Every structure is written in C-alpha cells, then in structure tokens.
C-alpha positions in Angstrom: 5.4 7.8 12.4 5.3 5.5 15.3 2.7 6.7 17.2 0.3 4.1 19.0 -3.2 4.7 18.0 -6.2 2.4 19.0 -7.6 0.6 16.3 -10.1 -2.4 16.0 -9.6 -3.8 19.4 -8.6 -1.9 22.7 -4.7 -2.0 22.4 -3.0 -2.3 26.0 0.2 -4.0 25.0 2.8 -3.6 27.7 6.3 -2.2 26.6 7.7 -5.5 27.1 5.5 -7.0 24.7 6.5 -4.4 21.7 10.0 -4.8 22.4 9.4 -8.7 21.9 7.5 -7.7 18.6 10.3 -5.4 17.3 13.1 -8.2 18.5 10.9 -10.7 16.4 10.8 -8.3 13.3 14.8 -7.6 13.5 15.1 -11.4 13.2 12.7 -11.5 10.3 14.6 -8.9 8.8 17.6 -10.9 8.2 15.4 -13.3 6.2 13.1 -10.7 4.2 15.9 -8.1 3.2 18.0 -10.6 1.7 15.3 -12.8 -0.1 16.6 -11.4 -3.7 16.7 -12.4 -6.0 13.3 -13.9 -5.4 12.2 -17.2 -3.8 12.4 -20.4 -5.7 10.0 -23.3 -6.0 6.2 -23.1 -6.4 4.2 -20.0 -5.1 1.7 -20.4 -2.6 -1.1 -18.9 -4.9 -1.2 -19.0 -8.9 -1.5 -15.3 -9.1 -1.3 -11.9 -7.2 -3.1 -9.0 -8.3 -2.3 -5.5 -6.8 -4.4 -2.3 -6.5 -3.4 0.8 -5.2 -1.4 4.0 -5.1 2.3 5.0 -5.1 2.9 2.7 -2.2 2.7 -0.1 -4.6 3.1 1.5 -8.2 6.0 -0.2 -9.7 6.0 1.5 -13.2 2.5 2.1 -14.5 3.1 6.2 -14.2 6.1 6.2 -16.3 4.6 7.1 -19.5 1.7 9.1 -18.0 1.8 13.1 -18.5 1.9 13.5 -14.7 4.1 14.9 -11.9 3.6 11.5 -10.0 6.3 9.6 -11.5 9.7 8.9 -10.4 11.6 6.8 -13.0 14.6 8.9 -12.5 17.7 8.6 -9.9 17.9 8.6 -6.8 14.7 6.6 -6.7 15.8 2.8 -7.1 19.4 3.6 -5.8 19.1 0.2 -3.9 16.8 -1.7 -6.4 18.5 -4.1 -8.7 17.0 -2.5 -11.9 17.6 1.0 -10.5 15.1 3.5 -11.2 11.9 1.5 -12.2 8.9 4.0 -11.2 8.9 2.7 -7.7 8.3 5.6 -5.4 11.2 4.3 -3.2 14.9 3.8 -2.9 14.2 0.0 -3.2 11.4 -2.5 -3.1 7.7 -1.5 -2.3 5.5 -3.4 -0.1 4.0 -5.3 -3.2 7.2 -6.8 -4.3 8.1 -7.8 -0.6 4.6 -9.7 -0.3 5.3 -11.3 -3.8 8.7 -12.4 -2.6 7.1 -13.9 0.7 4.4 -15.6 -1.4 7.0 -17.3 -3.2 7.3 -15.8 -6.6 10.4 -16.0 -8.3 9.9 -12.7 -10.0 8.1 -9.5 -9.3 4.5 -9.0 -10.4 4.8 -6.9 -13.7 3.0 -3.4 -14.2 -0.2 -3.1 -16.3 1.6 -0.7 -18.4 4.0 -3.4 -19.8 2.7 -6.9 -18.8 2.2 -9.1 -21.6 1.9 -12.8 -22.8 2.2 -15.4 -20.3 3.4 -13.4 -17.7 -0.1 -11.9 -16.8 -0.8 -15.4 -15.4 1.1 -14.6 -12.3 -0.8 -11.4 -11.8 -0.4 -8.0 -12.6 0.0 -4.6 -10.6 -2.4 -1.8 -11.3 -1.0 0.5 -8.9 -0.6 4.3 -9.7 1.0 7.3 -8.0 -1.5 9.9 -7.0 -4.6 7.4 -7.4 -7.6 7.4 -5.0 -11.1 5.9 -4.6 -12.5 9.0 -5.9 -11.8 9.8 -9.4 -11.0 13.4 -9.1 -8.4 12.8 -6.5 -4.7 13.5 -7.4 -5.9 15.5 -10.6 -3.5 18.5 -9.9 -0.8 16.0 -10.4 -1.8 15.3 -13.9 -2.6 11.8 -15.2 -2.9 9.0 -12.6 -5.0 5.9 -12.9 -8.0 5.7 -10.4 -9.3 2.7 -8.7 -12.2 2.7 -11.1 -9.8 2.6 -14.0 -7.7 0.1 -12.4 -10.5 -2.0 -12.0 -11.4 -1.4 -15.7 -7.8 -2.4 -16.7 -8.1 -5.7 -14.4 -11.2 -6.6 -16.9 -8.6 -6.3 -20.1 -6.5 -8.8 -18.0 -9.1 -11.2 -17.2 -9.9 -11.4 -21.0 -6.6 -12.0 -21.8 -6.4 -14.6 -19.2 -9.4 -16.2 -20.6 -7.8 -16.2 -23.9 -4.7 -18.2 -22.8 -6.5 -20.5 -20.5 -9.3 -21.2 -23.1 -12.6 -20.3 -21.8 -14.1 -17.7 -19.4 -15.0 -20.6 -16.9 -11.3 -21.7 -16.7 -10.0 -17.8 -16.2 -12.7 -17.7 -13.3 -11.7 -20.9 -11.7 -8.1 -19.5 -11.9 -8.8 -16.0 -10.6 -10.7 -17.4 -7.4 -7.5 -18.8 -6.2 -5.3 -15.5 -6.4 -4.5 -13.2 -3.9 -5.6 -9.5 -4.4 -4.4 -6.7 -2.3 -5.8 -3.1 -2.4 -3.8 0.0 -0.8 -6.1 3.0 -1.6 -7.7 6.1 0.2 -4.4 8.0 1.1 -4.4 10.3 -1.6 -8.2 10.7 -1.0 -6.9 12.7 2.1 -3.4 14.0 1.0 -4.4 14.9 -2.5 -7.8 15.9 -2.0 -9.4 16.6 1.3 -6.6 18.0 3.1 -6.1 20.5 0.0 -8.9 22.9 0.5 -7.2 25.5 -2.0 -7.8 22.8 -4.8 -10.9 20.5 -3.8 -14.0 21.3 -2.1 -14.6 18.1 -0.2 -13.3 19.8 3.1 -16.0 22.2 2.7 -18.8 19.7 1.5 -18.1 16.9 4.1 -17.2 16.8 7.9 -14.4 14.3 8.4 -16.9 11.8 9.6 -19.2 12.4 6.6 -16.4 12.2 4.2 -15.2 8.9 5.6 -18.6 7.6 5.3 -18.7 8.8 1.6 -15.2 7.1 0.8 -16.1 3.9 2.3 -19.5 3.8 0.4 -18.0 4.4 -2.7 -14.9 1.9 -1.9 -17.5 -0.8 -0.8 -18.9 -0.6 -4.2 -15.4 -1.0 -6.1 -14.6 -4.1 -3.9 -17.8 -5.6 -4.7 -16.8 -5.1 -8.3 -13.5 -6.8 -7.8 -15.5 -9.6 -6.2 -17.8 -10.0 -9.2 -14.5 -10.2 -11.4 -13.6 -13.4 -9.6 -11.6 -12.1 -6.4 -12.0 -14.4 -3.3 -8.9 -13.8 -1.3 -8.8 -9.9 -0.8 -6.5 -8.0 1.8 -7.8 -4.3 2.3 -4.7 -2.1 3.7 -6.0 0.4 6.0 -4.6 4.0 5.8 -1.1 5.1 7.3 -0.2 7.4 9.5 -0.3 10.3 7.2 -0.4 12.8 9.5 3.2 11.9 10.4 5.0 12.0 7.2 7.3 14.8 6.5 5.0 16.7 3.8 2.2 17.1 6.2 4.5 17.9 9.1 5.9 20.8 7.0 2.3 22.0 6.1 0.5 21.6 9.1 3.0 21.9 12.0 2.1 19.6 15.1 1.9 22.1 18.1 4.0 19.9 20.0 2.8 16.3 18.9 4.7 13.7 17.3 2.1 14.0 14.0 -0.7 16.4 13.0 -3.4 15.2 15.4 -6.2 16.3 13.2 -5.1 14.4 10.3 -4.7 11.2 12.8 -8.2 11.7 13.9 -9.4 11.8 10.1 -7.6 8.5 9.3 -9.0 6.7 12.2 -12.5 7.6 11.1 -11.9 6.0 7.8 -10.0 2.9 9.1 -12.7 2.1 11.7 -15.3 1.9 8.9 -13.1 -0.1 6.8 -13.0 -2.7 9.6 -16.5 -2.8 9.6 -16.5 -3.1 5.7 -14.4 -6.1 6.1 -16.8 -7.6 8.7 -20.0 -6.9 6.1 -18.1 -8.2 3.1 -17.3 -11.6 5.1 -20.8 -11.9 6.2 -22.6 -11.4 2.9 -19.9 -12.9 0.3 -19.5 -16.0 2.1 -17.5 -17.8 -0.7 -14.9 -15.1 -0.4 -12.8 -13.9 2.4 -11.5 -10.4 3.0 -9.1 -9.2 5.6 -8.1 -5.9 7.1 -4.4 -4.8 7.4 -4.0 -2.5 10.0 -1.3 -0.1 8.6 -1.5 2.3 11.4 -0.8 -0.3 14.0 1.8 -1.7 12.1 3.6 1.6 12.0 3.5 1.6 16.1 6.3 0.8 18.4 9.8 1.9 19.0 11.8 1.9 15.5 14.8 2.6 17.4 15.0 -0.8 18.5 15.9 -2.1 15.0 18.1 0.9 13.9 15.4 3.5 12.5 16.0 6.6 14.2 15.1 9.3 11.8 11.3 9.3 11.4 10.3 12.9 10.5 12.7 13.7 7.8 13.1 12.6 4.1 16.2 10.5 3.1 16.8 12.6 -0.2 16.4 16.1 -1.0 13.0 17.1 -2.0 11.3 19.3 -4.8 9.7 22.3 -3.7 7.8 23.2 -7.0 7.4 20.4 -9.8 6.8 16.9 -8.0 6.8 18.6 -4.8 7.6 16.5 -2.1 9.6 14.1 -4.4 13.2 13.5 -4.6 15.2 16.1 -6.8 16.3 14.2 -9.9 19.8 13.2 -9.7 20.2 14.5 -6.2 22.5 12.6 -3.6 20.3 10.8 -0.9 21.5 9.9 2.5 23.9 7.0 2.9 22.6 5.1 5.7 18.9 4.6 4.5 18.2 1.8 6.8 18.3 4.2 9.6 15.4 6.5 7.7 11.7 5.9 7.9 11.1 8.1 5.0 12.8 8.2 1.5 10.9 11.3 0.4 8.3 13.6 1.6 5.6 11.2 1.4 7.0 7.7 0.9 8.8 4.9 3.2 12.1 3.7 2.8 12.4 0.2 1.9 13.4 -1.0 5.2 10.0 0.3 6.3 8.3 -1.4 3.3 9.8 -4.7 4.2 8.6 -4.3 8.1 5.1 -3.5 6.7 4.8 -6.2 4.1 6.2 -8.7 6.5 3.7 -8.1 9.3 1.0 -8.0 6.8 2.0 -11.4 5.4 2.6 -12.6 9.0 1.2 -10.8 11.7 3.3 -10.4 14.8 0.7 -8.7 17.0 -3.0 -9.5 17.0 -3.9 -6.3 15.9 -1.6 -6.3 12.8 -4.3 -8.1 10.7 -7.9 -8.9 11.0 -9.3 -11.7 11.0 -6.4 -13.3 9.6 -3.1 -12.5 7.9 -2.1 -12.7 4.2 -0.2 -16.0 4.8 -3.3 -17.6 6.1 -5.4 -16.2 3.5 -3.4 -17.7 0.9 -3.8 -21.0 2.6 -7.5 -21.0 2.7 -9.6 -23.3 0.6 -12.8 -21.4 -0.6 
C-alpha cells in the first residue's frame, strides 16, 4: 500500500523528511482521532457537499437492491451509531473532513436528508459508483456520478425553497466546499474486469484514462454550473495494492500489482492537468487535486500500521465478494491494519488521508492548495 509513486512533481524526499512527516501525522492523530463528538462553534464554511463512491458512502446504498451495501456488523464496530452503511469499521474520509471543517454533526446521506439539515450539505456517495454509468453494474443498483449530480439538483431546489429564492441559494452554494472521490470503480469494477466489461478491449490504458477524464471534465463543469466554486478532486488511490487485487493478479515479487499502479498514474496525471485547465478557464472558482497515492506513501509502521496487505475482517468469496462476512468477528487491534475488508481502508487510514487532504503535510499532498486553505478563500 505504501509504495512511493512519482506524482505531479518529481519526488525526491529523503527518509528523514518522510520520518518527519509521519511523526507530524502521529501527533495530529491524537487530535483527529479524538475529535468525536464533533467540533463545536461555527464551521469554516456554511455547507459541505460530498460526491463519490464507497470511500465516502454513509448510507445511500442501504435501501438499494445491491451487493454493494454494508449496513450490518461488523461494519461500524468503532462508529458510535454502529453499522450505518459506511464501508469501514468507523468513520470514512468525508466524516473526518467534516470534523476538521468544524461541523457539529456528520453530513447526512441524500437518501435520508430532509428539512433544514440539507443547509449544512449532503453526502451523495454510493458504493460501486463510477464516472461511467455502467461501472459496477454487476453489483446491482448504485448511484453513478451522473445520477449524483441529478440528485444535487433536487437538493438545490430544496435549498432555494428554504432560502426564499434561486439567487439566495446560488450565493449560499458558492461558499460551500465540494469534494469528489470518483474513478476507483471505473478500474476495479470495470476496466479490470475483462470478463464482464469490454473497456479493456476497446481502449489501451492510456486511451481509457483519457476517455474517463474527458467525461469527468464535463461532470465537474456541470457541478460548477450548479454553483460549486470550491472543489477538491481526489486522485485515485493505490488500488493495485488492495487485498482484492493482490489476490486476483498476484505481484511477481512487487509490493503491489504494477500494471494497475501504472494505469492509475495515467489517470492521476491527467486529473492534475484537468485541475490546471479548470482553474485557468473558470477563474471565479478554485479546484484542487488531492494526491491520494502520495498520501499513501511512506513508512506506516512509524505510526503503528503493520498489516498492509490483508483485511482485518473475514471476507466473503461469493455474495458481496471482498466485503466482511456478516456478523463475523474482525481483528481486535484495528489501528494496526491498513485494510478493513478486501477493498476499503480502516478508520485509522481514513483519518490520515483526510487529515493530510485537509492540511497538507508534504508539498505533494495537495495541489495547488489544501482543503483548509480552500475553505478560507474569498471568491
């Protein structure tokens, strides 16, 4: 998981630098891990909207006919409300970012959000979702990014009613933070499944990355046209290092599946260029790139994470393949494991990822600025 990868600048950090970064993280974890219940006082932005896949889903899939839902134990074993549909033992990245932004309660899922609570934001994330509409279709129902953007239009109409006019809603929405965590499933549950999807036969890895970014660009512009002015786009993580892909492909002695790692980098490089393009052309907004692969680099053992290639829970091999077996007993010391199930990180990794996305601890964590600085911008 923690394989260093060259990203948007030429990384040449010394071991001493990385040890310093991880030491800073270990100090920060004492603060972030113990944030709950959430912060008190005014949040840094009036609202926070979340688009994405299972890395941020907090219950939108619970009532769908799908294998991609986890509203059962042992999921949520470390979350105050137990199993909620979060694909982790505890909080996900969106939860931690909400805490760091100063919200007193977690952002509600679109599936249940109602009344005044939508004024603080809505989480549209859906397990199995992708940039492409067909992505994840073998899992059953899921809410693609296109559908999530449609759901956002419903929310905007509701906010306009609450605030009294479309103009008031637009002014309000301009001040919010928007995060988008998309693209992982377009590889895991599409391109890397040639037995179910034709994309790997239709496109080379380079062509596929280009096709994805072209569609993603239009989707992000749709979000902009809906009033988003402060947008954080998360790059793909090291999906070639997740237990499910390690088991499927093997590594030939490498720490991860090199082919997948290379494919991911093709997408991420284009995503950085997309951020530049958006900032150059939509000058009344600010878009940032969160370097998920770089944040996953370094030596995790320095903060106690020693198991990086196996899930914490026993995972299913049939229905809900790779997810925790319902009612199974997970590993007891979850802070030492990078992975909760065969696909998703443990809460401790979510905390690290969110903390560094919010407040960059290395120059390569976020580009051109991090989420904390994005929140403070006056646009």
